[in-house]
C-alpha positions in Angstrom: 19.4 -10.8 18.8 21.4 -7.8 17.6 19.5 -7.8 14.2 16.1 -7.5 15.9 16.2 -3.7 16.4 17.4 -3.2 12.8 14.5 -5.2 11.6 12.0 -3.2 13.7 13.4 0.1 12.3 13.1 -1.2 8.7 9.5 -2.3 9.3 8.7 1.0 11.0 10.2 3.0 8.1 8.3 1.0 5.6 5.0 1.5 7.5 5.8 5.3 7.6 6.4 5.4 3.8 3.3 3.3 3.1 1.2 5.5 5.3 2.5 8.7 3.6 1.6 7.4 0.2 -1.8 6.0 1.3 -2.9 9.6 2.0 -2.5 10.5 -1.7 -3.6 7.2 -3.3 -7.0 6.9 -1.6 -9.2 8.5 -4.3 -7.9 7.9 -7.8 -10.1 8.4 -10.9 -11.9 5.2 -11.5 -12.6 4.4 -7.8 -16.3 3.9 -7.3 -18.1 5.9 -4.6 -21.9 5.4 -3.8 -23.5 8.0 -1.6 -27.1 7.7 -0.5 -28.3 9.6 2.6 -26.0 8.8 5.5 -24.4 5.7 3.8 -21.3 5.8 1.7 -19.8 2.8 0.0 -16.3 3.0 -1.5 -14.9 0.5 -4.0 -11.2 1.4 -4.6 -10.8 -0.5 -7.9 -8.1 1.5 -9.5 -6.2 2.0 -6.2 -6.1 -1.8 -5.8 -4.8 -2.3 -9.4 -2.0 0.4 -8.8 -1.0 -1.2 -5.5 -0.9 -4.6 -7.1 1.3 -3.5 -10.0 3.7 -1.7 -7.6 4.0 -4.7 -5.3 4.5 -7.1 -8.2 7.4 -4.9 -9.4 8.9 -4.7 -5.9 8.7 -8.4 -5.3 10.0 -9.3 -8.7 13.0 -7.0 -8.2 13.8 -8.0 -4.6 12.3 -11.5 -4.5 15.4 -13.3 -5.5 17.6 -11.7 -2.9 15.9 -13.3 0.1 16.2 -17.0 -0.9 
């Protein structure tokens, strides 16, 4: 039970860092935005590709340490 607060702090820190970077990543060149009247549709194609590459690198680096 003594590891639980440490785990919560790590998860909270990760969420803080992810939230900080999501403010800047939201509208990259290549993301598709359709605006017509009061309706806006947003397809974050390039943002999804960047996030996928970053997560793949992180999991390939740290993936073997948790087995």
